[in-house]
PDB file as gemmi writes it, atoms N, CA and C in Angstrom:
CRYST1    1.000    1.000    1.000  90.00  90.00  90.00 P 1                      
ATOM      1  N   MET A   1     118.918 101.845  92.903  1.00  0.00           N  
ATOM      2  CA  MET A   1     117.766 102.528  93.063  1.00  0.00           C  
ATOM      3  C   MET A   1     117.333 102.552  94.533  1.00  0.00           C  
ATOM      4  N   ALA A   2     116.746 103.674  95.001  1.00  0.00           N  
ATOM      5  CA  ALA A   2     116.359 103.922  96.364  1.00  0.00           C  
ATOM      6  C   ALA A   2     115.076 103.025  96.734  1.00  0.00           C  
ATOM      7  N   LEU A   3     115.104 102.458  97.846  1.00  0.00           N  
ATOM      8  CA  LEU A   3     113.971 101.690  98.361  1.00  0.00           C  
ATOM      9  C   LEU A   3     113.136 102.454  99.309  1.00  0.00           C  
ATOM     10  N   LYS A   4     111.761 102.350  99.208  1.00  0.00           N  
ATOM     11  CA  LYS A   4     110.877 102.963 100.110  1.00  0.00           C  
ATOM     12  C   LYS A   4     109.964 101.947 100.801  1.00  0.00           C  
ATOM     13  N   ILE A   5     109.507 102.217 101.907  1.00  0.00           N  
ATOM     14  CA  ILE A   5     108.471 101.462 102.634  1.00  0.00           C  
ATOM     15  C   ILE A   5     107.230 102.320 102.507  1.00  0.00           C  
ATOM     16  N   ARG A   6     106.201 101.741 101.757  1.00  0.00           N  
ATOM     17  CA  ARG A   6     104.999 102.602 101.591  1.00  0.00           C  
ATOM     18  C   ARG A   6     103.830 101.765 101.582  1.00  0.00           C  
ATOM     19  N   MET A   7     102.552 102.321 101.375  1.00  0.00           N  
ATOM     20  CA  MET A   7     101.385 101.610 101.375  1.00  0.00           C  
ATOM     21  C   MET A   7     100.778 101.412 100.044  1.00  0.00           C  
ATOM     22  N   GLN A   8     100.211 100.311  99.773  1.00  0.00           N  
ATOM     23  CA  GLN A   8      99.473  99.986  98.585  1.00  0.00           C  
ATOM     24  C   GLN A   8      97.985  99.891  98.859  1.00  0.00           C  
ATOM     25  N   ARG A   9      97.098 100.439  98.189  1.00  0.00           N  
ATOM     26  CA  ARG A   9      95.640 100.434  98.496  1.00  0.00           C  
ATOM     27  C   ARG A   9      95.063  99.238  97.795  1.00  0.00           C  
ATOM     28  N   HIS A  10      94.276  98.494  98.606  1.00  0.00           N  
ATOM     29  CA  HIS A  10      93.478  97.311  98.136  1.00  0.00           C  
ATOM     30  C   HIS A  10      92.119  97.445  98.745  1.00  0.00           C  
ATOM     31  N   GLY A  11      91.264  96.477  98.465  1.00  0.00           N  
ATOM     32  CA  GLY A  11      89.884  96.476  98.986  1.00  0.00           C  
ATOM     33  C   GLY A  11      88.928  97.020  98.050  1.00  0.00           C  
ATOM     34  N   GLY A  12      87.787  97.252  98.525  1.00  0.00           N  
ATOM     35  CA  GLY A  12      86.628  97.789  97.647  1.00  0.00           C  
ATOM     36  C   GLY A  12      86.391  99.262  97.913  1.00  0.00           C  
ATOM     37  N   LYS A  13      85.394  99.679  97.204  1.00  0.00           N  
ATOM     38  CA  LYS A  13      84.946 101.085  97.283  1.00  0.00           C  
ATOM     39  C   LYS A  13      84.364 101.355  98.711  1.00  0.00           C  
ATOM     40  N   GLY A  14      84.992 102.262  99.364  1.00  0.00           N  
ATOM     41  CA  GLY A  14      84.549 102.535 100.790  1.00  0.00           C  
ATOM     42  C   GLY A  14      85.010 101.623 101.810  1.00  0.00           C  
ATOM     43  N   ALA A  15      85.803 100.629 101.387  1.00  0.00           N  
ATOM     44  CA  ALA A  15      86.307  99.631 102.374  1.00  0.00           C  
ATOM     45  C   ALA A  15      87.756  99.321 102.094  1.00  0.00           C  
ATOM     46  N   PRO A  16      88.685 100.392 102.303  1.00  0.00           N  
ATOM     47  CA  PRO A  16      90.077 100.179 101.886  1.00  0.00           C  
ATOM     48  C   PRO A  16      90.813  99.317 102.873  1.00  0.00           C  
ATOM     49  N   VAL A  17      91.774  98.550 102.308  1.00  0.00           N  
ATOM     50  CA  VAL A  17      92.684  97.806 103.135  1.00  0.00           C  
ATOM     51  C   VAL A  17      94.097  98.073 102.487  1.00  0.00           C  
ATOM     52  N   TYR A  18      95.075  98.398 103.303  1.00  0.00           N  
ATOM     53  CA  TYR A  18      96.384  98.759 102.723  1.00  0.00           C  
ATOM     54  C   TYR A  18      97.413  97.760 103.106  1.00  0.00           C  
ATOM     55  N   ARG A  19      98.351  97.546 102.104  1.00  0.00           N  
ATOM     56  CA  ARG A  19      99.514  96.623 102.399  1.00  0.00           C  
ATOM     57  C   ARG A  19     100.657  97.578 102.573  1.00  0.00           C  
ATOM     58  N   LEU A  20     101.487  97.161 103.500  1.00  0.00           N  
ATOM     59  CA  LEU A  20     102.746  97.930 103.751  1.00  0.00           C  
ATOM     60  C   LEU A  20     103.788  97.090 103.045  1.00  0.00           C  
ATOM     61  N   VAL A  21     104.468  97.769 102.017  1.00  0.00           N  
ATOM     62  CA  VAL A  21     105.380  97.031 101.142  1.00  0.00           C  
ATOM     63  C   VAL A  21     106.652  97.796 101.035  1.00  0.00           C  
ATOM     64  N   VAL A  22     107.708  97.072 100.589  1.00  0.00           N  
ATOM     65  CA  VAL A  22     108.998  97.609 100.190  1.00  0.00           C  
ATOM     66  C   VAL A  22     109.041  97.651  98.684  1.00  0.00           C  
ATOM     67  N   CYS A  23     109.290  98.808  98.105  1.00  0.00           N  
ATOM     68  CA  CYS A  23     109.314  98.902  96.682  1.00  0.00           C  
ATOM     69  C   CYS A  23     110.421 100.007  96.296  1.00  0.00           C  
ATOM     70  N   GLU A  24     110.678 100.012  94.973  1.00  0.00           N  
ATOM     71  CA  GLU A  24     111.618 101.061  94.535  1.00  0.00           C  
ATOM     72  C   GLU A  24     110.881 102.370  94.520  1.00  0.00           C  
ATOM     73  N   SER A  25     111.505 103.495  94.684  1.00  0.00           N  
ATOM     74  CA  SER A  25     110.848 104.772  94.771  1.00  0.00           C  
ATOM     75  C   SER A  25     110.165 105.179  93.506  1.00  0.00           C  
ATOM     76  N   ALA A  26     110.592 104.676  92.334  1.00  0.00           N  
ATOM     77  CA  ALA A  26     110.123 105.183  91.035  1.00  0.00           C  
ATOM     78  C   ALA A  26     108.832 104.396  90.621  1.00  0.00           C  
ATOM     79  N   THR A  27     108.417 103.341  91.330  1.00  0.00           N  
ATOM     80  CA  THR A  27     107.261 102.565  90.941  1.00  0.00           C  
ATOM     81  C   THR A  27     106.008 103.248  91.330  1.00  0.00           C  
ATOM     82  N   ARG A  28     104.884 102.870  90.677  1.00  0.00           N  
ATOM     83  CA  ARG A  28     103.518 103.337  90.950  1.00  0.00           C  
ATOM     84  C   ARG A  28     103.096 102.985  92.290  1.00  0.00           C  
ATOM     85  N   ARG A  29     102.032 103.565  92.839  1.00  0.00           N  
ATOM     86  CA  ARG A  29     101.545 103.330  94.181  1.00  0.00           C  
ATOM     87  C   ARG A  29     101.140 101.878  94.337  1.00  0.00           C  
ATOM     88  N   ASP A  30     100.464 101.380  93.343  1.00  0.00           N  
ATOM     89  CA  ASP A  30     100.027  99.995  93.451  1.00  0.00           C  
ATOM     90  C   ASP A  30     100.799  99.056  92.512  1.00  0.00           C  
ATOM     91  N   GLY A  31     102.028  99.438  92.147  1.00  0.00           N  
ATOM     92  CA  GLY A  31     102.861  98.667  91.210  1.00  0.00           C  
ATOM     93  C   GLY A  31     103.565  97.578  91.890  1.00  0.00           C  
ATOM     94  N   ARG A  32     104.701  97.247  91.233  1.00  0.00           N  
ATOM     95  CA  ARG A  32     105.601  96.155  91.632  1.00  0.00           C  
ATOM     96  C   ARG A  32     106.206  96.457  93.046  1.00  0.00           C  
ATOM     97  N   PHE A  33     106.477  95.409  93.740  1.00  0.00           N  
ATOM     98  CA  PHE A  33     107.054  95.599  95.097  1.00  0.00           C  
ATOM     99  C   PHE A  33     108.051  94.395  95.334  1.00  0.00           C  
ATOM    100  N   VAL A  34     108.835  94.590  96.327  1.00  0.00           N  
ATOM    101  CA  VAL A  34     109.930  93.643  96.724  1.00  0.00           C  
ATOM    102  C   VAL A  34     109.353  92.636  97.691  1.00  0.00           C  
ATOM    103  N   GLU A  35     108.706  93.141  98.765  1.00  0.00           N  
ATOM    104  CA  GLU A  35     108.182  92.295  99.786  1.00  0.00           C  
ATOM    105  C   GLU A  35     107.001  92.942 100.512  1.00  0.00           C  
ATOM    106  N   ILE A  36     106.029  92.158 100.867  1.00  0.00           N  
ATOM    107  CA  ILE A  36     104.940  92.653 101.701  1.00  0.00           C  
ATOM    108  C   ILE A  36     105.423  92.525 103.198  1.00  0.00           C  
ATOM    109  N   LEU A  37     105.203  93.690 103.865  1.00  0.00           N  
ATOM    110  CA  LEU A  37     105.672  93.668 105.370  1.00  0.00           C  
ATOM    111  C   LEU A  37     104.477  93.700 106.272  1.00  0.00           C  
ATOM    112  N   GLY A  38     103.261  93.807 105.800  1.00  0.00           N  
ATOM    113  CA  GLY A  38     102.087  93.686 106.658  1.00  0.00           C  
ATOM    114  C   GLY A  38     100.874  94.358 106.015  1.00  0.00           C  
ATOM    115  N   ILE A  39      99.855  94.411 106.814  1.00  0.00           N  
ATOM    116  CA  ILE A  39      98.547  95.047 106.352  1.00  0.00           C  
ATOM    117  C   ILE A  39      98.072  96.057 107.414  1.00  0.00           C  
ATOM    118  N   TYR A  40      97.341  96.961 106.895  1.00  0.00           N  
ATOM    119  CA  TYR A  40      96.609  98.084 107.682  1.00  0.00           C  
ATOM    120  C   TYR A  40      95.193  98.116 107.287  1.00  0.00           C  
ATOM    121  N   ASN A  41      94.280  97.911 108.170  1.00  0.00           N  
ATOM    122  CA  ASN A  41      92.813  98.081 107.979  1.00  0.00           C  
ATOM    123  C   ASN A  41      92.291  99.217 108.740  1.00  0.00           C  
ATOM    124  N   PRO A  42      92.066 100.379 108.011  1.00  0.00           N  
ATOM    125  CA  PRO A  42      91.613 101.547 108.775  1.00  0.00           C  
ATOM    126  C   PRO A  42      90.183 101.427 109.359  1.00  0.00           C  
ATOM    127  N   LYS A  43      89.361 100.495 108.855  1.00  0.00           N  
ATOM    128  CA  LYS A  43      88.005 100.283 109.310  1.00  0.00           C  
ATOM    129  C   LYS A  43      87.808  98.872 109.748  1.00  0.00           C  
ATOM    130  N   PRO A  44      88.421  98.371 110.819  1.00  0.00           N  
ATOM    131  CA  PRO A  44      88.292  97.006 111.280  1.00  0.00           C  
ATOM    132  C   PRO A  44      86.847  96.745 111.697  1.00  0.00           C  
ATOM    133  N   ARG A  45      86.358  95.507 111.418  1.00  0.00           N  
ATOM    134  CA  ARG A  45      85.044  95.185 111.925  1.00  0.00           C  
ATOM    135  C   ARG A  45      85.189  93.873 112.729  1.00  0.00           C  
ATOM    136  N   GLY A  46      84.423  93.797 113.728  1.00  0.00           N  
ATOM    137  CA  GLY A  46      84.388  92.556 114.476  1.00  0.00           C  
ATOM    138  C   GLY A  46      85.692  92.199 115.095  1.00  0.00           C  
ATOM    139  N   LYS A  47      86.279  90.994 114.809  1.00  0.00           N  
ATOM    140  CA  LYS A  47      87.563  90.646 115.352  1.00  0.00           C  
ATOM    141  C   LYS A  47      88.744  90.931 114.502  1.00  0.00           C  
ATOM    142  N   ASP A  48      88.498  91.730 113.391  1.00  0.00           N  
ATOM    143  CA  ASP A  48      89.616  92.186 112.557  1.00  0.00           C  
ATOM    144  C   ASP A  48      90.514  93.013 113.320  1.00  0.00           C  
ATOM    145  N   LYS A  49      91.811  92.894 113.059  1.00  0.00           N  
ATOM    146  CA  LYS A  49      92.813  93.666 113.647  1.00  0.00           C  
ATOM    147  C   LYS A  49      93.075  94.933 112.810  1.00  0.00           C  
ATOM    148  N   GLU A  50      93.471  96.046 113.464  1.00  0.00           N  
ATOM    149  CA  GLU A  50      93.766  97.257 112.657  1.00  0.00           C  
ATOM    150  C   GLU A  50      94.989  97.141 111.868  1.00  0.00           C  
ATOM    151  N   HIS A  51      96.078  96.627 112.459  1.00  0.00           N  
ATOM    152  CA  HIS A  51      97.262  96.428 111.689  1.00  0.00           C  
ATOM    153  C   HIS A  51      98.023  95.157 112.229  1.00  0.00           C  
ATOM    154  N   MET A  52      98.546  94.587 111.190  1.00  0.00           N  
ATOM    155  CA  MET A  52      99.428  93.309 111.455  1.00  0.00           C  
ATOM    156  C   MET A  52     100.747  93.478 110.646  1.00  0.00           C  
ATOM    157  N   LEU A  53     101.815  93.865 111.360  1.00  0.00           N  
ATOM    158  CA  LEU A  53     103.050  94.169 110.698  1.00  0.00           C  
ATOM    159  C   LEU A  53     104.163  93.170 111.137  1.00  0.00           C  
ATOM    160  N   LYS A  54     105.005  92.810 110.248  1.00  0.00           N  
ATOM    161  CA  LYS A  54     106.230  91.994 110.508  1.00  0.00           C  
ATOM    162  C   LYS A  54     107.353  92.921 110.896  1.00  0.00           C  
ATOM    163  N   LEU A  55     107.393  93.180 112.211  1.00  0.00           N  
ATOM    164  CA  LEU A  55     108.437  94.145 112.658  1.00  0.00           C  
ATOM    165  C   LEU A  55     109.836  93.747 112.500  1.00  0.00           C  
ATOM    166  N   ASP A  56     110.119  92.430 112.562  1.00  0.00           N  
ATOM    167  CA  ASP A  56     111.469  91.888 112.282  1.00  0.00           C  
ATOM    168  C   ASP A  56     111.981  92.179 110.878  1.00  0.00           C  
ATOM    169  N   ARG A  57     111.054  92.028 109.975  1.00  0.00           N  
ATOM    170  CA  ARG A  57     111.377  92.239 108.514  1.00  0.00           C  
ATOM    171  C   ARG A  57     111.489  93.822 108.280  1.00  0.00           C  
ATOM    172  N   ILE A  58     110.691  94.581 108.930  1.00  0.00           N  
ATOM    173  CA  ILE A  58     110.749  96.015 108.792  1.00  0.00           C  
ATOM    174  C   ILE A  58     112.097  96.541 109.309  1.00  0.00           C  
ATOM    175  N   GLU A  59     112.491  96.061 110.445  1.00  0.00           N  
ATOM    176  CA  GLU A  59     113.824  96.385 111.039  1.00  0.00           C  
ATOM    177  C   GLU A  59     114.941  96.091 110.039  1.00  0.00           C  
ATOM    178  N   LEU A  60     114.842  94.954 109.455  1.00  0.00           N  
ATOM    179  CA  LEU A  60     115.916  94.524 108.441  1.00  0.00           C  
ATOM    180  C   LEU A  60     115.927  95.493 107.267  1.00  0.00           C  
ATOM    181  N   TRP A  61     114.801  95.874 106.731  1.00  0.00           N  
ATOM    182  CA  TRP A  61     114.793  96.800 105.521  1.00  0.00           C  
ATOM    183  C   TRP A  61     115.172  98.132 105.932  1.00  0.00           C  
ATOM    184  N   LEU A  62     114.895  98.595 107.155  1.00  0.00           N  
ATOM    185  CA  LEU A  62     115.400  99.927 107.591  1.00  0.00           C  
ATOM    186  C   LEU A  62     116.892  99.915 107.716  1.00  0.00           C  
ATOM    187  N   LYS A  63     117.447  98.778 108.254  1.00  0.00           N  
ATOM    188  CA  LYS A  63     118.938  98.748 108.408  1.00  0.00           C  
ATOM    189  C   LYS A  63     119.543  98.674 107.013  1.00  0.00           C  
ATOM    190  N   ILE A  64     118.951  98.118 106.052  1.00  0.00           N  
ATOM    191  CA  ILE A  64     119.419  98.027 104.643  1.00  0.00           C  
ATOM    192  C   ILE A  64     119.463  99.426 104.025  1.00  0.00           C  
ATOM    193  N   GLY A  65     118.533 100.285 104.423  1.00  0.00           N  
ATOM    194  CA  GLY A  65     118.392 101.663 103.983  1.00  0.00           C  
ATOM    195  C   GLY A  65     117.159 102.034 103.393  1.00  0.00           C  
ATOM    196  N   ALA A  66     116.122 101.247 103.503  1.00  0.00           N  
ATOM    197  CA  ALA A  66     114.791 101.721 102.922  1.00  0.00           C  
ATOM    198  C   ALA A  66     114.264 102.867 103.786  1.00  0.00           C  
ATOM    199  N   LYS A  67     113.619 103.852 103.082  1.00  0.00           N  
ATOM    200  CA  LYS A  67     113.127 105.053 103.802  1.00  0.00           C  
ATOM    201  C   LYS A  67     111.604 104.844 103.801  1.00  0.00           C  
ATOM    202  N   PRO A  68     111.062 104.932 104.988  1.00  0.00           N  
ATOM    203  CA  PRO A  68     109.530 104.908 105.210  1.00  0.00           C  
ATOM    204  C   PRO A  68     108.883 106.160 104.816  1.00  0.00           C  
ATOM    205  N   SER A  69     107.646 106.088 104.232  1.00  0.00           N  
ATOM    206  CA  SER A  69     106.823 107.310 104.076  1.00  0.00           C  
ATOM    207  C   SER A  69     106.400 107.795 105.375  1.00  0.00           C  
ATOM    208  N   ASP A  70     105.801 108.970 105.428  1.00  0.00           N  
ATOM    209  CA  ASP A  70     105.246 109.596 106.687  1.00  0.00           C  
ATOM    210  C   ASP A  70     104.220 108.664 107.305  1.00  0.00           C  
ATOM    211  N   THR A  71     103.327 108.176 106.550  1.00  0.00           N  
ATOM    212  CA  THR A  71     102.288 107.360 107.079  1.00  0.00           C  
ATOM    213  C   THR A  71     102.733 105.960 107.530  1.00  0.00           C  
ATOM    214  N   ALA A  72     103.733 105.450 106.817  1.00  0.00           N  
ATOM    215  CA  ALA A  72     104.353 104.111 107.185  1.00  0.00           C  
ATOM    216  C   ALA A  72     105.139 104.315 108.464  1.00  0.00           C  
ATOM    217  N   ARG A  73     105.780 105.415 108.591  1.00  0.00           N  
ATOM    218  CA  ARG A  73     106.592 105.659 109.817  1.00  0.00           C  
ATOM    219  C   ARG A  73     105.638 105.687 111.059  1.00  0.00           C  
ATOM    220  N   THR A  74     104.494 106.306 110.837  1.00  0.00           N  
ATOM    221  CA  THR A  74     103.483 106.422 111.925  1.00  0.00           C  
ATOM    222  C   THR A  74     102.946 104.954 112.289  1.00  0.00           C  
ATOM    223  N   LEU A  75     102.631 104.216 111.347  1.00  0.00           N  
ATOM    224  CA  LEU A  75     102.164 102.866 111.565  1.00  0.00           C  
ATOM    225  C   LEU A  75     103.275 102.029 112.211  1.00  0.00           C  
ATOM    226  N   ILE A  76     104.413 102.115 111.859  1.00  0.00           N  
ATOM    227  CA  ILE A  76     105.480 101.313 112.426  1.00  0.00           C  
ATOM    228  C   ILE A  76     105.630 101.674 113.865  1.00  0.00           C  
ATOM    229  N   SER A  77     105.626 102.992 114.258  1.00  0.00           N  
ATOM    230  CA  SER A  77     105.787 103.402 115.667  1.00  0.00           C  
ATOM    231  C   SER A  77     104.625 102.967 116.422  1.00  0.00           C  
ATOM    232  N   ARG A  78     103.459 102.939 115.869  1.00  0.00           N  
ATOM    233  CA  ARG A  78     102.257 102.402 116.644  1.00  0.00           C  
ATOM    234  C   ARG A  78     102.418 100.915 116.908  1.00  0.00           C  
ATOM    235  N   ALA A  79     102.837 100.189 115.934  1.00  0.00           N  
ATOM    236  CA  ALA A  79     103.069  98.785 116.090  1.00  0.00           C  
ATOM    237  C   ALA A  79     104.170  98.444 117.141  1.00  0.00           C  
ATOM    238  N   ARG A  80     105.257  99.227 117.189  1.00  0.00           N  
ATOM    239  CA  ARG A  80     106.299  99.064 118.050  1.00  0.00           C  
ATOM    240  C   ARG A  80     105.815  99.303 119.561  1.00  0.00           C  
ATOM    241  N   LYS A  81     105.043 100.392 119.693  1.00  0.00           N  
ATOM    242  CA  LYS A  81     104.425 100.630 120.968  1.00  0.00           C  
ATOM    243  C   LYS A  81     103.422  99.572 121.445  1.00  0.00           C  
ATOM    244  N   GLY A  82     102.776  98.981 120.554  1.00  0.00           N  
ATOM    245  CA  GLY A  82     101.767  97.985 120.793  1.00  0.00           C  
ATOM    246  C   GLY A  82     100.445  98.615 121.197  1.00  0.00           C  
ATOM    247  N   THR A  83     100.198  99.890 121.004  1.00  0.00           N  
ATOM    248  CA  THR A  83      98.932 100.452 121.367  1.00  0.00           C  
ATOM    249  C   THR A  83      98.112 100.570 120.137  1.00  0.00           C  
ATOM    250  N   PRO A  84      96.789 100.262 120.273  1.00  0.00           N  
ATOM    251  CA  PRO A  84      95.940 100.354 119.156  1.00  0.00           C  
ATOM    252  C   PRO A  84      95.666 101.912 118.845  1.00  0.00           C  
ATOM    253  N   ALA A  85      95.397 102.281 117.670  1.00  0.00           N  
ATOM    254  CA  ALA A  85      95.142 103.607 117.175  1.00  0.00           C  
ATOM    255  C   ALA A  85      93.805 104.071 117.722  1.00  0.00           C  
ATOM    256  N   VAL A  86      92.793 103.246 117.669  1.00  0.00           N  
ATOM    257  CA  VAL A  86      91.480 103.578 118.120  1.00  0.00           C  
ATOM    258  C   VAL A  86      91.132 102.679 119.253  1.00  0.00           C  
ATOM    259  N   VAL A  87      90.773 103.172 120.432  1.00  0.00           N  
ATOM    260  CA  VAL A  87      90.404 102.422 121.573  1.00  0.00           C  
ATOM    261  C   VAL A  87      88.870 102.467 121.698  1.00  0.00           C  
ATOM    262  N   ALA A  88      88.214 101.347 121.556  1.00  0.00           N  
ATOM    263  CA  ALA A  88      86.768 101.290 121.628  1.00  0.00           C  
ATOM    264  C   ALA A  88      86.382 101.337 123.111  1.00  0.00           C  
ATOM    265  N   SER A  89      85.323 102.165 123.393  1.00  0.00           N  
ATOM    266  CA  SER A  89      84.894 102.059 124.809  1.00  0.00           C  
ATOM    267  C   SER A  89      83.894 100.934 124.979  1.00  0.00           C  
ATOM    268  N   PRO A  90      84.009 100.275 126.107  1.00  0.00           N  
ATOM    269  CA  PRO A  90      83.061  99.153 126.299  1.00  0.00           C  
ATOM    270  C   PRO A  90      81.595  99.548 126.406  1.00  0.00           C  
ATOM    271  N   THR A  91      80.821  98.716 125.855  1.00  0.00           N  
ATOM    272  CA  THR A  91      79.336  99.072 125.818  1.00  0.00           C  
ATOM    273  C   THR A  91      78.725  98.534 127.134  1.00  0.00           C  
ATOM    274  N   PRO A  92      77.898  99.306 127.805  1.00  0.00           N  
ATOM    275  CA  PRO A  92      77.274  98.826 128.933  1.00  0.00           C  
ATOM    276  C   PRO A  92      76.389  97.678 128.787  1.00  0.00           C  
ATOM    277  N   VAL A  93      76.347  96.686 129.672  1.00  0.00           N  
ATOM    278  CA  VAL A  93      75.495  95.552 129.544  1.00  0.00           C  
ATOM    279  C   VAL A  93      74.340  95.767 130.525  1.00  0.00           C  
ATOM    280  N   ALA A  94      73.131  95.612 130.010  1.00  0.00           N  
ATOM    281  CA  ALA A  94      71.912  95.801 130.835  1.00  0.00           C  
ATOM    282  C   ALA A  94      71.809  94.625 131.811  1.00  0.00           C  
ATOM    283  N   ALA A  95      71.649  94.966 133.015  1.00  0.00           N  
ATOM    284  CA  ALA A  95      71.486  93.863 134.042  1.00  0.00           C  
ATOM    285  C   ALA A  95      70.118  93.314 133.939  1.00  0.00           C  
ATOM    286  N   GLU A  96      70.049  92.000 133.782  1.00  0.00           N  
ATOM    287  CA  GLU A  96      68.738  91.374 133.776  1.00  0.00           C  
ATOM    288  C   GLU A  96      68.308  90.944 135.142  1.00  0.00           C  
ATOM    289  N   ALA A  97      67.076  91.138 135.477  1.00  0.00           N  
ATOM    290  CA  ALA A  97      66.581  90.746 136.817  1.00  0.00           C  
ATOM    291  C   ALA A  97      66.278  89.295 136.857  1.00  0.00           C  
ATOM    292  N   ALA A  98      66.799  88.561 137.715  1.00  0.00           N  
ATOM    293  CA  ALA A  98      66.509  87.137 137.804  1.00  0.00           C  
ATOM    294  C   ALA A  98      65.121  86.911 138.503  1.00  0.00           C  
ATOM    295  N   PRO A  99      64.435  86.045 137.944  1.00  0.00           N  
ATOM    296  CA  PRO A  99      63.077  85.732 138.616  1.00  0.00           C  
ATOM    297  C   PRO A  99      63.299  85.111 139.930  1.00  0.00           C  
ATOM    298  N   THR A 100      62.572  85.558 140.944  1.00  0.00           N  
ATOM    299  CA  THR A 100      62.617  85.053 142.276  1.00  0.00           C  
ATOM    300  C   THR A 100      61.576  83.980 142.470  1.00  0.00           C  
ATOM    301  N   ALA A 101      61.989  82.928 143.173  1.00  0.00           N  
ATOM    302  CA  ALA A 101      61.020  81.856 143.304  1.00  0.00           C  
ATOM    303  C   ALA A 101      60.335  81.728 144.683  1.00  0.00           C  
TER     304      ALA A 101                                                      
END                                                                             
């Protein structure tokens, strides 16, 4: 059976978190999987990271012959480059006047 690298949706309503998994191509979106390769959080808050992927395991599965979906391919290429998908602009800090003595 053909293997695919694709995403499974988890999380709550309006707060999705996706797992990047290896599974057989005939399984359901959130069905059985062979291995979890990482997570993707499209709405990170605070110190949460947008994606954490096991690139060494992804490389192994690609060499074995697993085919990534379009979205999975995009996430893998972003992780290889090491660039975040969304770059937050720094917020300006108001300068406080020090009291003079």
